[in-house]
N, C-alpha and C positions, 0 to 999 in steps of 0.2 A: 471806060474811062468817064469821069464827071469833067464838065468844063468849067471855065470860071465862072458863066453866068448859073450854073446849076447848083455849085458851092453857095452861092449870094443866095440863093432859094432856099436851102434846107438847113436855117440856122437848126434846126433840130432834125436829125437823119429819122426823121420815123417814117416814110413813105418809100425809102429806098428798103427797107426790111422785105419784102415783100412780094406780088407780085404787081404790077402797073397796069397792065391793060383795061380792057373793060370787067373785067372783072372786080377790078378795085375799086371802079365807081358803083358796082351793083353791088359791091358789101357797104360801100359808103353809104348808099340810100338805106340799105337793110338795116341798120346800124343806124341813121337819124330816125328810121319809124320806130325804131325800138325805143330811142330814147324820149320822141312824142310819146310814147304810151304810157310809159313808165312817169313822166312827168305828168300828164294830163292824169293816171289814174292816182299817182302819188296826191295830188292838189287836192280827188275828190273823196280818196278816201283818209287821207292823215291828216291831223289838225294839227297843220302848218299854220301858224299866226298871218290873218290878213288873209288867206287866199280862198277863202267862200265865197261860192257864187253868192251867196247873196246874205247880208247880215242886216237883222233889226236892229234900230238903235236900243229898243224897250230891252232887249236880252243882249245887249253889250257885257262882256266879260262872265257870261253864265247868270247874269244875276235872276231869271227866269228859274233858271236848275237851282241854285241857291236858296228860291224861296220857298222849295220845293223839298227840300232835304230841311230845312227850318222846320216847316208844317210838317214834316214827318218825323220829327224828334231829336233830330239833330241839335250835340249842344254848341256853342261857341269855340270850341277848343278844336272838336273834328272838323269845324268849317274852316278855322284858320290852319287847321292840314293838309286840310283839302287844297285849299287856296295856293300856302305854299308848297303843292306837289304840282299843281298847273303851271306857276312862276319858274321853278326849277325846269319841266319840261320843255317851255316856252325859250326860255334861254339855251336849251341844251340846243335843241331845235333851230335857232336865232346861230347861232355859232356854226351849227351844223352846216346849213344852206350855206354858209361864207366858203366854206372849204369844197363844194359843189364847183366853186367856180375854176379851180385849179383844172379839175377834171373837164370840165367844159374848154377851159380855155385851151387844154392839152387836145382836145381833139377837132375843138373849130379852127382855131389861129393857129394849132402845130400842123397835125396831121392833115387837116381837111387843105387848109390853106396850100401844103408842099403837094398835096395829091395834085389838087387841082391847077397847079403850077405848071407841071410836068405837060401839061397839056394846052391852057390856055396860057399864052407869053405876053397878054400883058393884065397886068397887077390888077390895077382899076378893075379890072372886069370880076377880077378873082374876089377881090377885098367886096365888091357890091353881093356876090353870090354867095361869101358864108356870111356876109351880115343879114342877110334875108333869109339866110337856113336858122342861124343864129334866132332868130326875132321870131322864126314859124313853130321852132323848137317849143315855145313855152306857150302852148293850147291853150293856157287857163286862163292870157289875159284877152283883153277886147281888144280889138283893129287898132285904135290909137294906140294903147300900149307899147302893142307891136311893132308900131312905127318907130317909137321913140325907144324900144330895144333897137331897133335896126339902125339908128344913128348912131344908140351906145356903141353897137358892135363895129362899126365903122370904128370911132373911135377908137376902141380895143383893137383891132389890125391894123390901125394907122402907129398903137403904141407897138404893138411887136415886129413888125417890120422895120422901124425909125430903129429900134434897137438891136435886132434880128435877137432878139431871145422875147420870150415870154412871162417874167420874173414880173414886169411892171404893170401888164395888161391882168394875171391873176390879181397882182393888189389891188389894180382899181377897180375888175371885176367884185374881188372880195368885200370891199368894201362900199359899193355900189348896192349888196346882198345885204350887207348889215344895215346902214340906212334904210332900206326898202322893209324890213323887217323892223328896225324901228318905229319907222313913224307907221306899220300896224297895230306896234302894241299902243305908242302915246296917243295917237288919236283915234279910240277905240270909238264905236257905233257909224265906220264908213267900212266900205268895202276898199281891200286894198289896189285894185285897178282903177279908181277913184284919183289915185296919187299922181299927179304927173310933174313930169322932171321938166324944170325951165329950159329956155332955149339957151339963156344963159351959161345955168350948169352945162349945157350941152359941148356949147363953144371950148369953155375952160376942161374941157373933159379931154376934148378931140386936139385940142393946143397942147 
């Protein structure tokens, strides 16, 4: 039977659905490794806006490819059609990424937080571990961006634990993804990892 403290921790009762011994932690590590692999290979192979490892300013928005197509005899109407298709793909990816926040929050701030909370009775330690896992999950970013995402993960954990639900954390995470994608589209010529979250932004997010 659950104690009062366990009820307070289980704001989404996912960890109690299965085993809670060492096999649960092993499964957590396995799932985290799988998600890291998917995120890394997805960033390498999918045309996600702004997530290329290197971006040449002279080749921003496919200008080099556009010149090659023009030289090969493509007319302006065909070029316009191609650009529209590219824009639609970018918008689809942009809003699609915003929905990934739901899965990440359900796993990180939901299941992982509750599972670790059954073994570690100090909430601050659980929050730090979850925030670190959240930062390491995004392997396509530089270490400075990982540190910023670590601080952002702390803010998401505070939101979820304060309200005992995930809606606000999911919303904040979704908008952060949308804004990151918009900056990658609007400010062409720079790689996504060059955009830094300012310290005042982090304070507002955590509050």
